[in-house]
C-alpha positions as CSV (number, residue, x, y, z in Angstrom):
1,M,-35.1,-16.8,-171.0
2,K,-34.1,-19.6,-168.7
3,A,-32.6,-17.7,-165.8
4,Y,-30.3,-15.0,-164.6
5,V,-27.6,-16.4,-162.3
6,V,-26.2,-13.9,-159.7
7,D,-22.7,-14.4,-158.4
8,S,-23.1,-13.3,-154.7
9,A,-19.3,-13.2,-154.3
10,A,-19.1,-10.7,-157.2
11,V,-21.8,-8.6,-155.5
12,R,-19.9,-8.5,-152.2
13,S,-16.7,-7.7,-153.9
14,N,-18.4,-4.7,-155.8
15,L,-19.9,-3.6,-152.4
16,Q,-16.5,-3.6,-150.7
17,I,-14.9,-1.5,-153.5
18,L,-17.8,1.0,-153.2
19,K,-17.6,1.0,-149.4
20,D,-13.9,1.7,-149.5
21,R,-14.5,4.5,-152.0
22,A,-17.2,6.0,-149.9
23,G,-15.0,6.1,-146.8
24,S,-17.1,7.1,-143.7
25,A,-20.2,7.9,-145.7
26,V,-23.1,5.6,-145.2
27,L,-23.7,3.4,-148.3
28,W,-27.4,3.3,-149.4
29,A,-28.0,0.3,-151.7
30,V,-30.6,1.3,-154.3
31,L,-32.6,-1.8,-155.1
32,K,-35.5,-0.3,-157.1
33,G,-37.1,-2.3,-159.9
34,D,-37.0,-5.6,-158.0
35,G,-33.3,-5.1,-157.3
36,Y,-32.7,-4.1,-160.9
37,G,-34.4,-7.3,-162.0
38,L,-32.1,-9.6,-159.8
39,G,-34.5,-10.1,-156.9
40,L,-35.2,-7.5,-154.2
41,V,-35.0,-9.6,-151.1
42,Q,-32.2,-11.8,-152.5
43,M,-30.0,-8.7,-153.4
44,A,-30.8,-7.1,-150.0
45,A,-29.7,-10.3,-148.3
46,I,-26.3,-10.3,-150.0
47,C,-25.9,-6.6,-149.2
48,R,-26.6,-7.2,-145.6
49,E,-24.1,-10.1,-145.5
50,A,-21.6,-7.5,-146.8
51,G,-22.4,-5.1,-144.0
52,V,-24.7,-2.8,-146.1
53,T,-27.9,-2.2,-144.1
54,H,-29.3,1.0,-145.7
55,F,-31.7,0.5,-148.6
56,A,-33.5,2.8,-151.1
57,V,-36.6,1.9,-153.1
58,T,-39.3,3.6,-155.0
59,E,-42.4,1.6,-154.3
60,V,-44.5,0.8,-151.3
61,S,-44.5,-2.8,-152.2
62,E,-40.8,-2.9,-152.2
63,V,-40.7,-1.5,-148.5
64,S,-43.3,-4.2,-147.6
65,R,-41.4,-7.0,-149.2
66,L,-38.1,-6.0,-147.4
67,R,-39.8,-5.7,-144.1
68,A,-41.6,-9.1,-144.6
69,G,-38.3,-10.6,-145.8
70,G,-36.6,-10.1,-142.4
71,F,-35.2,-6.7,-142.8
72,Q,-37.0,-5.1,-139.8
73,D,-34.1,-3.3,-138.4
74,C,-32.7,-1.9,-141.6
75,D,-33.2,1.7,-142.7
76,I,-35.4,1.9,-145.9
77,L,-35.6,5.2,-147.8
78,M,-38.6,5.7,-150.0
79,L,-37.1,7.7,-152.9
80,R,-40.4,8.5,-154.6
81,P,-42.4,11.2,-152.8
82,T,-46.1,10.8,-152.3
83,A,-49.0,12.7,-150.9
84,D,-51.4,9.7,-151.0
85,A,-52.6,9.3,-147.4
86,Q,-53.1,5.6,-147.8
87,E,-49.6,5.0,-149.1
88,L,-48.3,7.3,-146.4
89,T,-50.0,5.2,-143.7
90,Q,-48.6,2.0,-145.0
91,L,-45.1,3.5,-145.2
92,L,-45.3,4.8,-141.7
93,N,-46.6,1.5,-140.4
94,L,-43.7,-0.2,-142.1
95,G,-41.2,2.3,-140.5
96,A,-39.9,3.6,-143.8
97,I,-38.0,6.9,-144.2
98,L,-40.0,9.1,-146.5
99,T,-38.9,11.6,-149.1
100,V,-40.4,15.1,-148.9
101,S,-40.2,17.2,-152.1
102,S,-42.8,19.9,-151.7
103,Q,-44.8,21.8,-149.1
104,N,-47.8,19.8,-150.1
105,D,-46.0,16.4,-149.5
106,A,-44.9,17.7,-146.1
107,A,-48.3,19.0,-145.0
108,V,-50.2,15.8,-146.0
109,L,-47.5,13.6,-144.3
110,N,-47.5,15.7,-141.2
111,G,-51.3,15.4,-140.9
112,V,-51.1,11.5,-141.4
113,A,-48.3,11.2,-138.9
114,E,-50.2,13.2,-136.2
115,T,-53.3,11.2,-136.8
116,L,-51.3,8.0,-136.2
117,G,-49.6,9.4,-133.2
118,V,-46.1,8.9,-134.7
119,Q,-43.3,11.1,-135.9
120,A,-42.2,10.5,-139.5
121,Q,-38.6,10.2,-140.4
122,V,-38.1,12.3,-143.6
123,H,-35.3,13.1,-146.0
124,V,-35.8,16.4,-147.8
125,K,-35.2,16.4,-151.6
126,I,-33.5,19.3,-153.3
127,D,-33.8,19.8,-157.0
128,T,-30.4,21.2,-158.1
129,G,-31.0,20.6,-161.8
130,M,-32.5,17.1,-162.3
131,G,-36.0,18.6,-162.7
132,R,-37.9,15.7,-161.3
133,Y,-38.7,16.3,-157.6
134,G,-37.6,18.6,-155.0
135,F,-37.4,22.1,-153.6
136,L,-35.4,24.6,-155.7
137,P,-32.3,26.0,-154.0
138,D,-33.9,29.4,-153.6
139,E,-37.1,28.1,-152.0
140,L,-35.9,28.6,-148.4
141,D,-39.2,30.1,-147.3
142,Q,-40.9,26.8,-148.3
143,L,-38.3,24.6,-146.6
144,L,-38.2,26.3,-143.2
145,P,-41.7,25.3,-142.0
146,I,-40.8,21.7,-142.5
147,F,-38.1,22.0,-140.1
148,K,-39.7,24.4,-137.5
149,Y,-43.4,24.1,-137.6
150,M,-44.4,20.5,-138.5
151,P,-44.3,18.3,-135.3
152,G,-45.2,15.2,-137.1
153,L,-42.0,15.4,-139.1
154,H,-38.4,14.7,-138.1
155,V,-35.9,15.5,-140.7
156,T,-33.1,12.9,-140.6
157,G,-31.6,13.6,-143.9
158,I,-31.4,15.8,-147.1
159,Y,-30.3,14.9,-150.6
160,T,-30.1,15.9,-154.2
161,H,-29.5,13.8,-157.3
162,L,-26.8,14.3,-159.9
163,H,-27.8,14.3,-163.6
164,S,-24.5,14.4,-165.4
165,A,-21.9,12.9,-163.2
166,F,-21.0,10.4,-165.8
167,C,-20.2,13.0,-168.5
168,N,-20.2,16.6,-167.3
169,Q,-17.8,17.8,-164.6
170,K,-18.8,21.4,-164.8
171,A,-22.5,20.6,-164.3
172,T,-21.7,18.2,-161.4
173,I,-19.6,20.9,-159.6
174,A,-22.5,23.4,-160.1
175,Q,-25.0,21.0,-158.6
176,A,-22.7,20.2,-155.6
177,E,-22.2,24.0,-155.0
178,A,-25.9,24.6,-155.2
179,F,-26.7,21.8,-152.7
180,Q,-24.1,23.0,-150.3
181,G,-25.6,26.5,-150.5
182,V,-28.9,25.1,-149.4
183,L,-27.2,23.3,-146.4
184,D,-25.5,26.5,-145.4
185,K,-28.7,28.5,-145.4
186,L,-30.5,25.9,-143.4
187,H,-27.7,25.6,-140.9
188,A,-27.7,29.4,-140.5
189,E,-31.4,29.3,-139.6
190,G,-30.5,26.7,-136.9
191,C,-32.0,23.7,-138.7
192,G,-30.5,20.3,-138.3
193,T,-30.4,18.7,-141.8
194,G,-29.3,15.2,-140.6
195,M,-27.5,13.0,-143.2
196,A,-26.6,14.8,-146.4
197,H,-26.2,12.8,-149.6
198,M,-25.9,13.6,-153.3
199,L,-23.7,11.0,-155.0
200,N,-25.1,8.2,-157.1
201,S,-23.0,5.4,-158.7
202,A,-21.3,7.5,-161.3
203,G,-20.9,10.3,-158.8
204,L,-19.1,8.1,-156.3
205,L,-16.7,6.6,-158.8
206,K,-15.7,10.1,-160.3
207,Y,-16.2,12.5,-157.4
208,P,-15.7,10.6,-154.0
209,E,-14.7,14.1,-152.5
210,Y,-18.4,14.9,-152.6
211,A,-19.4,11.9,-150.5
212,M,-20.7,14.0,-147.5
213,D,-22.7,11.8,-145.1
214,G,-24.0,9.2,-147.4
215,V,-24.0,7.9,-151.0
216,R,-26.7,6.1,-153.0
217,V,-25.4,3.3,-155.4
218,G,-27.5,1.0,-157.6
219,S,-26.0,0.0,-160.9
220,A,-22.5,0.0,-159.6
221,I,-23.4,-2.9,-157.3
222,L,-24.1,-4.9,-160.4
223,G,-20.8,-3.8,-162.0
224,R,-22.7,-1.8,-164.6
225,V,-21.1,1.8,-164.7
226,S,-21.4,4.4,-167.5
227,V,-18.1,6.1,-166.7
228,R,-14.7,5.2,-168.1
229,G,-12.6,3.0,-165.8
230,S,-13.6,-0.2,-163.9
231,W,-12.3,0.5,-160.4
232,G,-12.2,-3.3,-160.0
233,L,-16.0,-3.6,-160.4
234,V,-17.2,-6.8,-162.1
235,R,-20.5,-7.9,-163.6
236,V,-22.4,-9.9,-161.0
237,G,-24.2,-12.6,-163.1
238,E,-24.8,-14.4,-166.3
239,C,-27.8,-15.0,-168.4
240,Q,-28.8,-18.7,-169.1
241,A,-30.9,-18.7,-172.1
242,T,-32.2,-21.2,-174.7
243,I,-31.2,-21.2,-178.4
244,E,-34.4,-20.7,-180.2
245,E,-33.0,-20.9,-183.7
246,L,-29.8,-21.5,-185.6
247,R,-29.6,-19.9,-189.1
248,W,-27.1,-18.7,-191.8
249,L,-27.0,-15.0,-192.8
250,P,-25.5,-14.0,-196.1
251,K,-22.6,-11.6,-196.5
252,G,-23.8,-8.0,-196.0
253,H,-27.0,-9.0,-194.1
254,S,-27.7,-6.8,-191.1
255,C,-28.8,-8.0,-187.7
256,G,-30.7,-6.4,-184.8
257,Y,-32.3,-3.1,-184.1
258,G,-30.5,-0.2,-185.8
259,A,-28.7,-2.7,-188.0
260,G,-25.9,-2.5,-185.4
261,W,-24.0,-5.5,-187.0
262,T,-23.6,-6.6,-190.5
263,A,-22.1,-10.0,-191.6
264,K,-18.8,-9.5,-193.3
265,K,-19.1,-13.1,-194.7
266,P,-21.7,-15.9,-194.6
267,T,-22.2,-16.3,-191.0
268,R,-24.2,-18.8,-188.8
269,V,-26.0,-16.9,-185.9
270,A,-28.0,-18.2,-183.0
271,V,-31.3,-16.5,-181.8
272,F,-31.6,-16.5,-178.0
273,S,-34.7,-15.9,-175.9
274,V,-33.4,-12.9,-174.2
275,G,-33.4,-9.2,-174.9
276,W,-34.8,-5.9,-174.1
277,Y,-38.0,-7.5,-173.0
278,H,-36.1,-9.2,-170.2
279,G,-34.2,-6.1,-169.2
280,F,-31.0,-6.7,-171.2
281,G,-29.3,-4.6,-173.8
282,V,-26.6,-5.3,-176.3
283,E,-23.2,-4.1,-175.2
284,M,-19.7,-4.2,-176.4
285,G,-17.0,-5.9,-174.3
286,N,-17.2,-9.4,-172.8
287,D,-20.1,-11.0,-174.6
288,L,-21.6,-14.0,-172.8
289,F,-22.6,-15.3,-176.3
290,R,-19.2,-15.2,-177.8
291,F,-17.4,-18.5,-177.5
292,R,-14.1,-16.8,-176.5
293,D,-15.6,-14.9,-173.7
294,C,-17.7,-17.7,-172.5
295,L,-14.7,-20.0,-172.3
296,R,-12.8,-17.4,-170.4
297,G,-15.6,-17.0,-168.0
298,V,-15.9,-20.7,-167.4
299,L,-12.1,-21.1,-166.9
300,R,-12.1,-18.2,-164.5
301,N,-15.0,-19.6,-162.5
302,L,-13.4,-23.1,-162.4
303,K,-10.1,-21.5,-161.1
304,Q,-11.9,-19.7,-158.3
305,M,-13.8,-22.8,-157.3
306,V,-10.6,-24.9,-157.2
307,F,-8.9,-22.3,-155.0
308,K,-11.9,-22.3,-152.7
309,K,-11.8,-26.1,-152.6
310,H,-15.2,-26.3,-153.9
311,L,-14.0,-28.6,-156.7
312,Y,-11.8,-31.7,-156.9
313,V,-9.7,-31.9,-160.1
314,T,-7.5,-34.7,-161.3
315,V,-5.4,-34.9,-164.5
316,N,-5.1,-38.3,-166.0
317,G,-6.4,-39.8,-162.8
318,K,-3.7,-38.1,-160.6
319,N,-3.7,-35.1,-158.3
320,E,-1.7,-32.2,-159.8
321,K,-0.5,-29.0,-158.5
322,A,-2.3,-25.8,-159.4
323,G,-0.9,-24.1,-162.4
324,R,0.1,-27.4,-164.2
325,A,0.1,-26.8,-167.9
326,L,-2.3,-29.1,-169.9
327,K,-1.1,-31.0,-172.9
328,S,-3.1,-32.4,-175.8
329,G,-4.7,-35.7,-174.9
330,D,-4.8,-35.0,-171.1
331,I,-8.0,-36.2,-169.4
332,V,-9.3,-33.7,-166.8
333,D,-11.8,-35.0,-164.3
334,V,-13.8,-32.3,-162.3
335,N,-15.8,-33.5,-159.3
336,V,-18.3,-31.1,-158.0
337,P,-19.5,-32.1,-154.5
338,A,-23.2,-31.9,-154.0
339,D,-24.4,-29.0,-151.8
340,R,-25.6,-30.1,-148.4
341,E,-29.4,-29.7,-148.4
342,C,-30.9,-28.1,-145.3
343,D,-33.8,-30.3,-144.8
344,L,-35.5,-29.0,-141.6
345,Q,-36.6,-31.8,-139.4
346,P,-38.8,-31.5,-136.2
347,E,-36.7,-32.5,-133.2
348,D,-38.0,-33.4,-129.8
349,I,-36.0,-30.7,-127.9
350,P,-37.4,-29.4,-124.6
351,L,-38.8,-26.0,-124.8
352,D,-39.9,-23.6,-122.1
353,I,-43.1,-22.2,-123.6
354,L,-44.4,-19.2,-121.6
355,Y,-47.5,-18.6,-123.7
356,E,-49.2,-20.1,-126.9
357,D,-52.3,-19.5,-128.9
358,D,-53.3,-19.9,-132.6
359,S,-51.1,-16.9,-133.7
360,I,-48.0,-16.7,-131.4
361,A,-45.9,-18.5,-129.0
362,V,-43.6,-16.9,-126.3
363,I,-40.5,-18.9,-125.5
364,N,-37.9,-18.7,-122.8
365,K,-34.8,-19.6,-124.8
366,P,-32.1,-21.5,-123.0
367,R,-28.3,-20.8,-123.3
368,G,-26.4,-22.5,-126.1
369,M,-29.4,-22.9,-128.5
370,V,-29.0,-21.4,-132.0
371,I,-32.1,-19.8,-133.4
372,H,-32.1,-21.3,-136.9
373,P,-29.9,-23.5,-139.1
374,G,-26.9,-21.9,-140.8
375,G,-23.2,-21.5,-140.5
376,G,-22.7,-25.2,-140.4
377,V,-25.4,-25.9,-137.8
378,Y,-28.2,-28.1,-139.3
379,S,-29.9,-29.4,-136.2
380,G,-30.6,-28.8,-132.6
381,T,-31.8,-25.2,-133.3
382,L,-34.9,-23.4,-131.9
383,V,-36.6,-23.8,-135.2
384,N,-36.1,-27.6,-135.2
385,A,-37.7,-27.6,-131.6
386,L,-40.6,-25.3,-132.8
387,L,-41.5,-27.5,-135.7
388,Y,-41.8,-30.4,-133.3
389,R,-43.7,-28.5,-130.6
390,L,-45.9,-26.1,-132.6
391,G,-46.1,-27.6,-136.1
392,S,-47.4,-24.6,-138.0
393,L,-45.1,-21.6,-138.3
394,S,-45.0,-18.5,-140.5
395,T,-43.2,-18.7,-143.8
396,I,-42.1,-15.1,-144.4
397,N,-38.5,-15.5,-143.3
398,G,-37.9,-18.4,-145.7
399,V,-37.5,-22.1,-145.3
400,I,-34.7,-22.1,-142.7
401,R,-36.2,-19.5,-140.4
402,P,-39.9,-20.3,-140.2
403,G,-41.6,-18.4,-137.3
404,I,-38.6,-16.3,-136.4
405,V,-39.6,-12.6,-135.9
406,H,-36.5,-11.5,-134.0
407,R,-33.4,-13.3,-132.7
408,L,-31.3,-13.8,-129.5
409,D,-27.7,-14.7,-129.7
410,K,-26.7,-18.3,-129.1
411,D,-25.6,-17.8,-125.6
412,T,-28.2,-15.0,-124.7
413,T,-31.1,-16.4,-122.7
414,G,-34.7,-15.3,-122.2
415,V,-38.0,-14.4,-123.6
416,M,-38.8,-14.0,-127.3
417,V,-41.9,-14.3,-129.4
418,V,-42.4,-16.5,-132.6
419,A,-45.2,-16.3,-135.2
420,K,-47.4,-19.3,-136.0
421,N,-48.7,-17.7,-139.3
422,D,-47.8,-15.0,-141.8
423,A,-50.4,-12.5,-140.6
424,A,-49.0,-12.6,-137.1
425,H,-45.5,-12.4,-138.4
426,L,-46.2,-9.2,-140.4
427,S,-48.0,-7.5,-137.4
428,L,-45.0,-8.3,-135.2
429,S,-42.5,-7.2,-137.7
430,S,-44.4,-4.0,-138.1
431,Q,-44.3,-3.3,-134.4
432,I,-40.6,-4.0,-134.2
433,A,-40.0,-1.6,-137.2
434,Q,-42.1,1.1,-135.5
435,R,-40.2,0.5,-132.1
436,T,-43.4,-0.1,-130.2
437,V,-42.0,-3.5,-128.9
438,V,-40.5,-3.1,-125.4
439,K,-37.4,-5.3,-124.8
440,K,-35.7,-5.2,-121.4
441,Y,-32.5,-7.2,-120.6
442,V,-30.5,-7.9,-117.5
443,A,-26.7,-8.4,-117.6
444,L,-23.8,-8.8,-115.2
445,L,-21.0,-6.5,-116.2
446,E,-17.3,-6.4,-115.4
447,G,-16.4,-3.7,-112.9
448,N,-18.8,-0.9,-111.9
449,L,-20.4,1.7,-114.1
450,P,-19.7,5.3,-112.8
451,E,-23.3,6.4,-113.3
452,D,-26.5,4.7,-111.9
453,K,-28.4,5.5,-115.0
454,G,-27.5,6.5,-118.5
455,N,-27.9,6.4,-122.3
456,V,-25.6,5.1,-125.0
457,T,-26.3,6.4,-128.5
458,T,-23.8,5.5,-131.2
459,Y,-23.5,4.1,-134.7
460,I,-22.8,0.3,-135.0
461,D,-21.3,-1.4,-137.9
462,R,-19.3,-4.5,-138.8
463,N,-15.9,-4.6,-137.2
464,P,-13.4,-3.7,-140.0
465,K,-10.9,-6.2,-138.6
466,D,-13.3,-9.0,-138.0
467,R,-16.5,-9.0,-140.1
468,K,-18.1,-11.6,-137.7
469,L,-18.2,-8.9,-134.9
470,M,-19.8,-5.5,-134.6
471,S,-18.2,-2.3,-133.3
472,V,-19.0,1.3,-132.4
473,C,-18.1,3.4,-135.6
474,D,-18.4,6.8,-137.1
475,S,-21.0,5.5,-139.4
476,G,-23.3,2.6,-139.7
477,R,-26.7,2.2,-138.1
478,I,-27.9,4.2,-135.1
479,A,-28.1,2.2,-131.9
480,I,-29.9,3.5,-128.8
481,T,-29.6,1.8,-125.4
482,D,-30.8,2.9,-121.9
483,Y,-29.2,1.3,-118.8
484,E,-29.8,1.4,-115.1
485,V,-27.6,-0.2,-112.4
486,L,-29.7,-2.6,-110.3
487,K,-27.0,-3.7,-107.8
488,R,-23.3,-3.1,-107.3
489,Y,-20.7,-5.6,-106.1
490,K,-17.1,-5.3,-105.4
491,N,-16.0,-6.2,-109.0
492,N,-19.3,-6.3,-110.9
493,C,-22.6,-4.6,-111.4
494,L,-26.0,-6.0,-112.3
495,V,-27.5,-3.7,-115.0
496,S,-30.9,-3.4,-116.7
497,F,-30.9,-2.5,-120.4
498,V,-33.7,-1.2,-122.5
499,I,-32.9,-1.2,-126.2
500,H,-34.8,1.2,-128.6
501,T,-33.1,-0.3,-131.7
502,G,-32.3,-3.8,-132.5
503,R,-28.8,-3.9,-133.8
504,T,-26.7,-7.1,-133.9
505,H,-24.9,-7.6,-130.5
506,Q,-26.2,-4.1,-129.5
507,I,-26.0,-4.6,-125.7
508,R,-22.7,-6.5,-125.8
509,V,-21.1,-3.8,-128.0
510,H,-22.4,-0.9,-126.0
511,A,-21.2,-2.6,-122.7
512,K,-17.8,-3.0,-124.2
513,Y,-17.9,0.6,-125.4
514,L,-18.7,1.7,-121.8
515,G,-15.6,-0.1,-120.7
516,H,-17.5,-2.7,-118.8
517,P,-18.2,-5.8,-121.0
518,V,-20.7,-8.5,-120.2
519,V,-19.3,-11.2,-117.9
520,G,-18.6,-14.4,-119.8
521,D,-18.7,-12.7,-123.2
522,A,-16.0,-14.5,-125.2
523,S,-16.3,-12.1,-128.2
524,Y,-16.5,-8.7,-126.6
525,G,-15.3,-9.3,-123.0
526,Y,-12.2,-10.0,-121.2
527,K,-9.9,-12.6,-122.5
528,K,-9.3,-13.9,-118.9
529,Q,-12.7,-14.7,-117.4
530,R,-13.2,-14.8,-113.6
531,F,-16.0,-17.3,-113.7
532,N,-16.2,-20.6,-115.5
533,L,-19.2,-19.9,-117.8
534,S,-20.4,-21.4,-121.1
535,G,-21.6,-17.9,-122.4
536,Q,-22.3,-14.4,-121.6
537,L,-24.5,-13.5,-118.6
538,L,-27.1,-11.6,-120.7
539,H,-30.8,-12.3,-120.3
540,S,-33.8,-11.1,-122.1
541,K,-36.0,-10.6,-119.1
542,Y,-39.0,-8.7,-120.3
543,L,-41.0,-8.4,-123.6
544,Q,-44.1,-6.3,-124.3
545,F,-46.0,-6.2,-127.6
546,T,-49.5,-5.9,-129.0
547,H,-51.2,-9.2,-129.8
548,P,-51.5,-9.4,-133.7
549,V,-55.2,-10.5,-133.6
550,N,-57.0,-9.2,-130.5
551,G,-55.0,-6.0,-130.1
552,L,-54.3,-6.5,-126.4
553,R,-51.1,-5.2,-125.0
554,M,-49.2,-8.3,-123.7
555,E,-46.2,-8.6,-121.4
556,F,-44.0,-11.5,-120.4
557,E,-41.1,-12.1,-118.1
558,A,-38.5,-14.9,-118.1
559,P,-36.7,-15.9,-114.9
560,L,-32.9,-15.8,-114.7
561,P,-31.3,-19.0,-115.8
562,E,-29.8,-21.2,-113.1
563,D,-26.1,-20.4,-114.0
564,F,-26.8,-16.6,-113.8
565,R,-28.6,-17.1,-110.5
566,K,-25.7,-19.1,-109.0
567,I,-23.2,-16.4,-109.9
568,L,-25.4,-13.7,-108.3
569,N,-25.8,-15.8,-105.2
570,L,-22.1,-16.2,-105.0
571,L,-21.6,-12.4,-105.3
572,D,-24.4,-11.7,-102.8
573,A,-22.6,-14.0,-100.3
574,N,-19.1,-12.6,-100.8
575,E,-19.1,-9.2,-102.5
576,S,-22.2,-7.3,-101.8
577,V,-21.6,-3.5,-101.4
């Protein structure tokens, strides 16, 4: 096989269809088997771009690869239960959510968690008929100790798995009723079950009314469904394979396993280097190896690319309107512009380096600096500056994000740490995933918060009206922020923030949610700004973490930038209260 080419736009389209069908339920993207053979990290990246940040896998190595690939802040559910202490230690260090399916699983995990001094997030598996893993519906006596007497465990979810959603309505309803019965018994005992989820791909398509708090979809993301109806889902890729042999078969000669096809007349066939060995089966419908279907696919892709202005097309040397009917003899020229390569170059850009050794560097990031290339920005980024100043950087986050362990928004200033090698990167990423890194910010807010101290705990997800922004939603990813007012002014307040999660734009979104957005925030703040600023007055003031080599606890502070200090001086002189 030459390659399997994935259409990321098709993946995003399928995900949007599934999200719409799931409603308010959290969508878990099941990416087991290396993302169903399409690349674990690559598929996860497409999912994250589409606003899906909950993943489910079956192997420790898959959790590790996702964390190392830059998915530190994403929830990762380990579907396969394990009582292996070494695996459990790895998974806890990686910040995974673990499946508990028996008392033995729970007891071993509780012991490992207490030894490590952490509390494990777990989802409890209920066996309502699948017969693979899980507590039986009548095993309440075995379930209760997990909720009540194991301090090393924190139950954040409960789920079951449908075995016949694609073909048996009666069995599916019976499973749903059995699962709901378990929930009712646990709730009657005062047990919080967290996120309840039972639907797989077929279940979501046929029984969205059972979506509950979450759904798990895998094959549907790929457009591969075993239930009647398409729901608008499309296949996400095409196979590029080499013809190994061309030969003629006589009339009546069979072809393939099971003699599934017989030549009705002398037929020339092609043998391709692709099959079950590569994870492909023979299916009816649109066949990539049938000329008619291939031609349809090519024309469809050309049409899409033309509409997206990715292609430049002329007919007989002239520009023609879209939809112009072609005639015999017409000459069509298609010009495909070359993709712009992102060739990262070191750039002599001033950097305020607070600390540096062989493993890490701590930076005081200025306002207006983008962290890494992307979105039309190819130079002038922090990465370009780091390559010039430091030379060697970690490679885990790919070629355009070397060294980047965590990020600050373009117009957010302050302290951040970068990794100079992969070992340091993995250590820092693990600390972030386990929430042992302390991050403190200072921001100037519009108006005055009513309370001197407080906490904001919400779900944050992509804004449904503007996918570039985030918003507080009924579902999404949990976001936890503590705040304390440092000083009050007539029309503003200076506030310290401590974030316990690292969601995109978390402080800015929570400040808006409180009704007091960050001063200068063009995206979440007031349309009419009181001060002439080039960005929001949000500063990463303090960072604490454990050194990846020597194990020492390290802390760093970055002074307020000049424009922030000028505004505070102005307020101190005129509006202090």
